[in-house]
C-alpha positions as CSV (number, residue, x, y, z in Angstrom):
1,X,12.0,29.0,8.3
2,X,12.8,28.5,12.0
3,X,16.0,29.2,13.8
4,X,17.6,25.9,12.8
5,X,16.9,26.4,9.1
6,X,14.2,23.7,8.8
7,X,10.6,24.3,7.8
8,X,8.2,25.1,10.6
9,X,6.1,22.1,11.8
10,X,2.9,23.8,10.7
11,X,4.1,24.0,7.0
12,X,3.3,21.1,4.7
13,X,6.0,19.6,2.6
14,X,5.3,19.6,-1.1
15,X,3.7,16.5,-2.5
16,X,4.3,14.7,-5.8
17,X,2.0,12.0,-7.2
18,X,2.5,9.8,-10.3
19,X,-0.2,7.4,-11.5
20,X,0.8,4.2,-13.3
21,X,4.6,4.0,-12.8
22,X,4.4,0.2,-12.7
23,X,3.1,-1.0,-16.1
24,X,2.5,-4.7,-15.3
25,X,0.2,-4.0,-12.4
26,X,-3.6,-3.5,-12.6
27,X,-3.1,-0.2,-10.8
28,X,-0.2,1.7,-9.3
29,X,1.0,5.0,-8.0
30,X,4.0,6.8,-6.5
31,X,3.7,9.3,-3.8
32,X,6.5,11.6,-2.5
33,X,6.6,14.1,0.3
34,X,10.0,15.5,1.3
35,X,12.5,12.6,1.7
36,X,9.8,10.0,1.8
37,X,8.7,8.1,-1.4
38,X,6.2,5.3,-1.5
39,X,5.3,3.1,-4.5
40,X,2.1,1.1,-4.4
41,X,0.9,-1.6,-6.9
42,X,-2.4,-3.4,-6.9
43,X,-3.0,-6.8,-8.6
44,X,-6.4,-8.4,-9.0
45,X,-8.9,-9.7,-8.7
46,X,-7.0,-12.8,-9.7
47,X,-6.4,-16.4,-8.6
48,X,-6.3,-17.1,-4.9
49,X,-4.3,-19.8,-3.1
50,X,-6.7,-22.5,-1.9
51,X,-5.7,-21.9,1.7
52,X,-6.7,-18.2,1.5
53,X,-9.9,-18.7,-0.5
54,X,-13.0,-17.1,0.9
55,X,-16.4,-18.3,-0.5
56,X,-18.3,-15.1,0.0
57,X,-15.7,-12.4,-0.9
58,X,-12.3,-11.7,-2.3
59,X,-9.2,-12.2,-0.1
60,X,-7.3,-8.9,0.3
61,X,-3.5,-9.5,0.8
62,X,-1.1,-6.7,1.7
63,X,2.7,-6.8,1.4
64,X,4.5,-3.8,3.0
65,X,8.2,-3.2,2.8
66,X,9.9,-0.4,4.8
67,X,12.9,1.5,3.5
68,X,15.5,-0.1,5.7
69,X,16.1,-3.5,7.3
70,X,14.2,-6.7,7.3
71,X,10.6,-7.0,8.0
72,X,9.8,-6.9,11.7
73,X,6.9,-6.7,14.1
74,X,6.2,-3.0,13.2
75,X,6.1,-3.8,9.5
76,X,3.6,-6.5,10.2
77,X,1.5,-4.1,12.2
78,X,1.5,-1.7,9.3
79,X,0.4,-4.5,6.9
80,X,-2.5,-5.4,9.2
81,X,-3.6,-1.8,9.4
82,X,-3.4,-1.3,5.7
83,X,-5.1,-4.6,5.0
84,X,-8.1,-3.6,7.2
85,X,-8.3,-0.2,5.5
86,X,-8.2,-1.7,2.0
87,X,-10.6,-4.4,2.9
88,X,-13.2,-1.9,3.9
89,X,-12.6,0.2,0.8
90,X,-12.6,-2.6,-1.8
91,X,-15.9,-4.1,-2.9
92,X,-14.7,-7.6,-2.2
93,X,-18.2,-9.2,-2.2
94,X,-18.3,-8.6,-6.0
95,X,-15.4,-11.0,-6.6
96,X,-15.8,-14.1,-4.4
97,X,-13.1,-16.7,-4.4
98,X,-10.4,-14.3,-5.8
99,X,-7.5,-12.4,-4.4
100,X,-6.6,-8.7,-4.5
101,X,-2.9,-8.1,-3.7
102,X,-1.6,-4.7,-2.6
103,X,2.2,-4.2,-2.6
104,X,3.6,-1.1,-0.9
105,X,7.4,-0.3,-0.9
106,X,8.9,2.6,1.0
107,X,11.9,4.1,-0.8
């Protein structure tokens, strides 16, 4: 502990992980570290809206909701970053003309 009573910056906060807390999703997890908790659910591959359909690969759609306030520009930037990361990790070419939806909620 430092002088103010908080943990030193070099010390990691304890992590907690639960797999499958959302039963109606195709995959989900809950991650906690200190006062921050994030719940993530993945749905798909499934039907895609005709306007988002891609002939050669699956459409990866990300919805990010922060803990406070309405969605803003920073939340949209987070969505785009997460979408790019997920798109490179998901083998979307195996599921053309489908959608994979990732929902992330900060709590």
